N, C-alpha and C positions, 0 to 999 in steps of 0.2 A: 327768604329762602336763603340767603346767603350764609346765615348765620346757622342753619340746619346744614348745610354742606360743611362747613367748617367745622363742626360737632361730629360728623361721620369719623370712625376709626379710618385709618389709611394703612395700606399695605403696598409693599413692592412685589414686581412679579415674582422675584426669587423666594419669596418668603412664604408662598403659597404652598400647603402640604395637604391640601385637602382632596379627597379623591374627586367628589361632583361638585367643581366650581364652575359656576354660569357667571357670565358677563353678560350684562343688558347693554342693548343700544338705546340711544335715545326715542330713536322711532319706535321701540317696542316698550318702552317705560311710559310713553307719553299714549301710546295706544291703550295700554292696560289701565293707566290710570283713569281714563275717561271712560272705560268700559266696565271696568270690574276692580276697582283699589283692594277691595276685600280680599279677593282671591291671590292677588299679585302679593299681598302682606302675608298670608299663609304660605306661599309659596316660599318666600324670602326666610321665614320662619323654619321651614324645614331643610334648607340647602344653603351652601355657602355661596351667596350671591355678591358680587362686584358691578361697580361703575366705574369706568375711567374719571379722572378728573377732567378730561378733556370732553366726556360725553356731559358731565356735570355742568360745564361750562357752556356747551350746546343748550342744555336744558334752562339755564339761568338765562340766555339770552334768549329763547322761547318765551320765558316766564315775563318778559319784559314787555312782550307785546300781546301775548295772551294771560290775562290776570286770573282765567280759570285753570289754566293750566298751572300757573305759578300757587295758586291756593292747594289744589291737589298736590302736587311736587312737594310743596313745603309741608303740609300734612304728613305724605307717607314718608319724606326723609328724618323727619323729627322723631319717628319711630327707633331710627337706628337700625334697621332691618338690613341694610346693606353696607358694603365697605368701599371705601375709594382706592381703587388701583391707581396707584401715581405713575403716571407717565412724563409729566412735566412738559407737555406739548401743549403749546397756546394755540386756541383756533383763530384762524387767519395767519399762521404763520406755514406756509405750504412748503416752504423748503426745509422747515423743522418736520414737519408731518412726513416728506417723503424721505427723508434722512432717518426717522426712526422705523418707517415700514422696510427701507433697504437695509438698514443694519439687523432688523431681525431676519429677514429672509431676502436675499439678494434678487430674486425672481417674484416677488409679493406683487409689486405694483404693474407686473404683466399680469396679473390675475384680479386684482382690486384696481379699478382705473382711476378712481377719487382718492386722493391721497387723504382725505377726511375719515372715509372710511376703510382706508388700509392701515390708519392709527389704530382703530379698534380690533381689527383682526391681528396685527402684529402685538398687540396689550393680549390677546387672547392666547397668541403663541408663545409669549414669555411668560404667561401666568399659566399655560396647559388648562385654559378654559374653554367650556363651551360655550357657543353665543346664541343670545334670542334676540331677533332681530325682526321688523317688520319692511325692512328694505329689500324688495323684491329685484330691484334693479341691479343693485351694486354685490349685495351681500349672500343674498338666498339664490344661489346661481348653481348650476352641475359643476362648471368650470373651477369655482372657487371651492366646492365642496370636495373635489378630486385633489386640489392642492392641499388642502387642509387634512386630507386623509394621512398625508405624511406625518402628520402632527397626532394623530388619533382625535383631532380636535371634529365636532358635527356643529352645523348652525340649524337652529329650530326656528320656526317664525310662530308656535305656541307653546304656551306651558304643558298641554297634554302630550304634546310629541315628545318634549325632553324628558317628562315623567316616565313615560313608557319606555325610552331609551334606557334613561338611568336605572 
């Protein structure tokens, strides 16, 4: 899977110029890969889809323990349907995660209490991307939805909701 990740095109948050950009959370990617990888591939062909280097590291870590996910993720990533959004944040570096989030929005950690989840939200703000996630505890909350309205960013938990909005 490492080679498939390395072969993805990468972009910096400031380089994004697409109107309908969506950022995939690890939980969403895993859910869709298990449920309907074909639908996810079609969605990615029709949209400008990103996944952070941080989330790709999480996915790689999951793949070490779950060979089914590793196989599905590798097959999906080899299609080059997503781009890597560079954050340069390393999983496990909680101070780096907090700093990345706080440097994006000083109040962000008040609304997203898990620094790892805050990295995704900060990346969404920096890249002006909507978010697809299955994380109902930390990300798919009314509190965060209100906060992100400042940036005109939406969080969705399924492809259909995103498509209806976009």
